[in-house]
C-alpha positions in Angstrom: -2.6 8.8 -21.1 -1.8 11.1 -24.0 1.7 12.5 -23.5 1.8 14.8 -26.6 2.3 17.7 -24.2 5.7 16.5 -23.0 8.7 18.4 -24.1 11.6 16.7 -25.8 13.2 14.2 -23.5 16.7 15.8 -23.8 15.1 19.1 -22.4 13.9 17.3 -19.2 15.7 16.7 -15.9 12.8 14.3 -14.8 10.5 12.4 -17.2 8.0 10.1 -15.7 5.2 8.4 -17.8 2.6 6.1 -16.5 4.0 5.7 -13.0 2.0 3.1 -10.9 2.7 2.1 -7.3 0.2 -0.5 -6.1 0.2 -2.2 -2.6 -0.8 -5.9 -2.9 -2.7 -6.6 0.4 -4.9 -9.4 1.7 -7.9 -7.2 1.1 -7.0 -6.4 -2.5 -4.8 -4.0 -4.5 -4.4 -0.4 -3.2 -3.7 1.7 -6.3 -1.9 4.5 -4.4 -0.4 5.9 -7.5 -2.2 4.9 -10.7 -0.7 6.2 -14.0 1.0 9.4 -13.1 2.9 11.4 -15.6 5.3 14.2 -14.6 8.1 16.3 -16.3 10.4 18.7 -14.8 13.2 20.9 -16.2 16.3 22.1 -14.3 15.4 24.9 -11.9 11.7 24.3 -12.3 9.4 24.2 -9.2 6.4 21.9 -9.4 3.6 22.0 -6.8 2.0 18.6 -6.2 -1.3 19.3 -4.5 -4.2 17.4 -3.1 -5.9 16.1 0.0 -4.4 13.5 2.4 -4.6 10.1 0.7 -4.4 11.4 -2.8 -1.1 9.6 -3.5 1.2 12.7 -3.3 3.8 11.4 -0.8 3.8 7.9 -2.3 4.6 9.5 -5.7 7.6 11.2 -4.0 8.8 8.0 -2.3 8.4 6.1 -5.6 10.7 8.5 -7.4 13.3 7.8 -4.8 12.7 4.1 -4.7 11.7 4.1 -1.1 8.5 2.0 -1.3 8.6 -1.1 0.8 6.7 -4.3 0.3 3.8 -5.0 -0.3 4.2 -2.0 -2.6 5.3 -2.5 -6.1 6.4 0.2 -8.6 6.5 0.3 -12.3 6.4 2.9 -15.0 6.3 3.2 -18.8 9.2 5.6 -18.5 11.2 6.8 -15.5 14.2 8.8 -16.5 16.1 11.3 -14.3 19.1 13.3 -15.7 19.2 11.0 -18.7 19.4 7.8 -16.7 16.7 5.1 -16.7 15.9 4.7 -13.0 14.3 1.3 -13.5 17.6 -0.1 -14.6 19.6 1.0 -11.6 20.8 -1.4 -9.0 19.9 -0.8 -5.3 23.4 0.5 -4.6 23.4 2.8 -7.7 20.0 4.2 -6.4 21.5 4.6 -2.9 24.4 6.6 -4.4 21.8 8.8 -6.3 19.8 9.6 -3.2 21.3 12.5 -1.2 23.7 13.4 -4.0 21.5 14.1 -7.1 18.0 13.5 -5.6 17.1 14.5 -2.1 13.9 14.3 0.0 12.8 16.5 2.8 10.3 14.5 5.0 7.4 15.8 6.7 8.5 14.6 10.1 12.2 15.4 10.9 12.5 12.4 13.1 12.6 10.2 9.9 15.7 12.1 8.9 17.6 12.8 12.1 19.4 10.0 14.1 18.6 10.7 17.8 21.9 9.3 19.1 24.2 11.3 16.8 25.1 15.0 17.2 24.0 17.3 14.4 27.5 17.9 13.2 28.3 14.2 12.9 25.2 13.6 10.8 25.8 16.5 8.5 29.5 15.9 8.0 28.7 12.2 7.2 26.0 13.3 4.7 28.6 15.4 2.8 31.4 12.9 3.0 29.2 10.0 1.8 29.1 11.6 -1.5 32.2 13.9 -1.8 35.9 13.2 -1.1 36.5 16.2 1.2 38.0 16.7 4.6 35.9 16.9 7.8 36.9 20.5 8.0 35.5 21.3 4.5 32.4 19.2 5.3 31.8 21.1 8.5 32.1 24.5 6.7 29.5 23.4 4.2 27.2 22.3 7.0 27.6 25.7 8.7 26.9 27.5 5.5 23.7 25.5 4.8 22.5 26.0 8.3 22.8 29.8 7.9 20.9 29.6 4.7 17.9 28.0 6.3 18.0 30.6 9.2 19.4 28.6 12.1 20.5 31.0 14.9 24.0 30.4 16.3 24.8 27.6 13.9 28.1 26.8 15.4 26.3 25.9 18.7 23.6 24.0 17.0 26.1 21.6 15.4 27.2 20.4 18.8 23.8 19.3 20.1 21.7 16.2 19.6 18.2 16.3 17.9 16.2 16.1 21.2 17.8 19.3 22.4 16.0 21.2 19.6 12.5 22.3 19.1 10.4 20.6 16.3 10.7 23.5 14.1 14.5 23.7 14.6 14.7 20.0 13.8 12.8 20.5 10.6 15.1 23.3 9.5 18.1 21.1 10.0 16.4 18.3 8.1 15.9 20.8 5.2 19.5 21.9 5.5 20.7 18.2 5.2 18.7 17.9 2.0 20.5 20.9 0.6 23.9 19.8 1.6 25.2 18.2 -1.6 23.3 20.8 -3.9 21.2 18.1 -5.5 19.6 18.4 -9.0 16.2 17.4 -7.7 14.7 18.0 -4.2 11.3 16.3 -3.2 9.8 18.2 -0.4 7.0 16.5 1.5 5.0 19.2 3.3 8.3 20.3 5.0 7.0 23.6 6.5 3.8 22.2 8.2 5.4 22.3 11.7 7.0 25.8 11.3 5.6 29.1 12.2 4.5 31.5 9.4 7.7 33.7 9.7 10.1 30.8 9.4 7.9 29.2 6.8 8.2 32.3 4.6 12.0 32.4 5.1 12.3 28.8 4.1 10.2 29.3 1.0 12.2 32.2 0.0 15.6 30.4 0.5 14.3 27.3 -1.5 13.0 29.5 -4.4 16.3 31.4 -4.4 18.4 28.1 -4.4 16.4 26.8 -7.4 17.0 30.0 -9.3 20.7 30.2 -8.5 21.8 26.6 -8.8 19.2 25.1 -11.3 18.0 22.7 -8.6 14.5 21.4 -9.6 11.9 21.0 -6.8 8.7 19.0 -6.3 6.9 20.6 -3.4 4.2 18.2 -2.1 1.4 19.9 -0.1 -2.2 20.1 0.6 -2.0 23.9 1.1 -2.7 25.5 -2.3 -2.1 29.0 -0.8 1.5 28.2 0.0 2.5 26.5 -3.2 0.7 29.1 -5.4 3.3 31.7 -4.5 6.3 29.2 -4.9 5.6 26.9 -7.9 6.0 27.5 -11.6 3.6 24.7 -12.4 0.9 22.8 -10.4 -0.2 19.2 -10.7 -3.4 18.4 -8.8 -3.8 14.9 -7.6 -6.9 12.9 -6.6 -7.1 9.2 -5.7 -3.7 8.4 -7.1 -4.2 10.2 -10.5 -3.4 13.7 -11.8 -6.6 15.4 -12.6 -5.3 18.9 -13.7 -2.0 20.4 -14.5 -0.9 23.8 -15.9 1.2 26.8 -15.1 0.3 28.1 -11.6 -1.1 31.3 -12.9 -3.4 29.4 -15.3 -4.8 27.2 -12.5 -5.3 30.0 -10.0 -7.0 32.3 -12.5 -8.9 29.7 -14.5 -9.0 26.2 -12.9 -11.0 23.7 -15.0 -11.6 20.7 -12.7 -14.3 20.8 -10.1 -11.9 19.3 -7.5 -9.4 22.1 -8.1 -12.3 24.7 -7.8 -13.0 23.1 -4.5 -9.5 23.4 -3.2 -9.2 27.0 -4.3 -12.6 28.0 -2.8 -11.5 26.5 0.6 -8.6 29.0 0.9 -9.3 31.8 3.3 -9.2 35.3 1.8 -10.1 38.9 2.6 -13.3 38.5 0.6 -14.5 35.5 2.7 -13.6 37.0 6.1 -16.4 36.2 8.6 -18.0 33.6 6.4 -17.8 29.8 6.5 -15.2 28.4 4.1 -16.3 26.2 1.2 -15.9 22.5 2.0 -15.7 19.7 -0.7 -18.5 17.3 0.3 -17.7 13.7 1.5 -14.2 12.5 1.8 -11.5 10.7 -0.4 -12.8 7.3 -1.4 -11.0 4.2 -0.2 -8.2 3.3 -2.8 -9.4 -0.3 -2.3 -12.8 0.4 -3.6 -12.8 3.4 -5.9 -16.0 4.2 -7.8 -16.0 3.2 -11.4 -15.1 5.9 -14.0 -14.0 9.2 -12.6 -13.0 8.8 -8.9 -14.2 12.2 -8.0 -17.8 11.8 -9.3 -19.3 10.8 -5.9 -18.4 14.2 -4.6 -18.8 16.2 -7.7 -21.7 18.7 -8.4 -21.2 18.4 -12.2 -21.3 14.6 -12.2 -23.5 12.9 -14.8 -24.0 9.3 -16.1 -21.1 10.0 -18.5 -18.8 10.2 -15.4 -19.1 6.4 -15.0 -16.5 6.2 -17.7 -12.9 7.2 -16.9 -11.9 10.5 -18.3 -8.5 11.0 -19.7 -6.0 13.9 -19.3 -6.7 16.2 -22.3 -5.5 19.6 -23.3 -8.2 22.1 -22.5 -6.1 25.1 -23.7 -2.4 25.3 -24.5 -0.4 23.9 -21.7 -3.4 23.2 -19.5 -4.4 19.5 -19.1 -7.6 18.4 -17.4 -9.1 14.9 -16.7 -12.8 15.7 -16.6 -15.9 15.2 -18.8 -17.4 18.5 -17.8 -14.3 20.7 -17.4 -14.8 24.4 -17.4 -14.0 27.6 -15.5 -16.3 28.5 -12.6 -18.6 31.4 -13.2 
């Protein structure tokens, strides 16, 4: 892929070029992530958008080196905060996770230990990376719980995860990710289980955190409506590849890829009230058996014979990159 659009490496917190995460199965190779390139500066929020199965979550897991066998990850370049992540030992990567890079998972049960009280888990998370007293770690935990809108945080610290509602558990999982003020947070659809009011509160706090501390954020979601008000830039993924990336305002106002048009058209609005929402025809193809050329061509109204050749990500206009032979703004 052409990477001429990338800023100088010294300017970047995260610089990923040609990331591939393939799963070698008995049935063949599943190319879950196939040549993804991402860049992120300090304090920047990137929305990684796409349907289920597009490779968004595996991209996040890959950056944190959380991909198990039979998955294998490689990249042309994988730099974070000036360090080559591909050269880190397992222990060095473990030290990095939770301190400099943190992940908020979609399901809080993957974060919280059911047999430990909340205070034990949060204090351990702080002290694993900082030489501080239990009292200081507890104070930090209380402060972060307040930030994510936990009522009566002192009481919540003394309970076990099963005493809390799903939404409350998710807020605590988000708080744990914030504990050590990491340089990068990867959030994998963390507000899906939360009601709209709390969702808005979390989005506000996360945005505020990024602005105040310089923490960068990758917000993984299928919901373009949520991320459009949060992210500085969007990267739209389909079948393991990024098909369009630009500033959020550019994509919302003038999306170029037919898949992005479909995602935007499926968002409810005042104008579409009472009407059936647009639906992209078909479903995401099996990553074991992708169509040749453009993976979206079997669902695309613009597809032609030319689409049997794989398009490359090219700059349609300054800062706006699209992977499509028939790119263009919808009229």
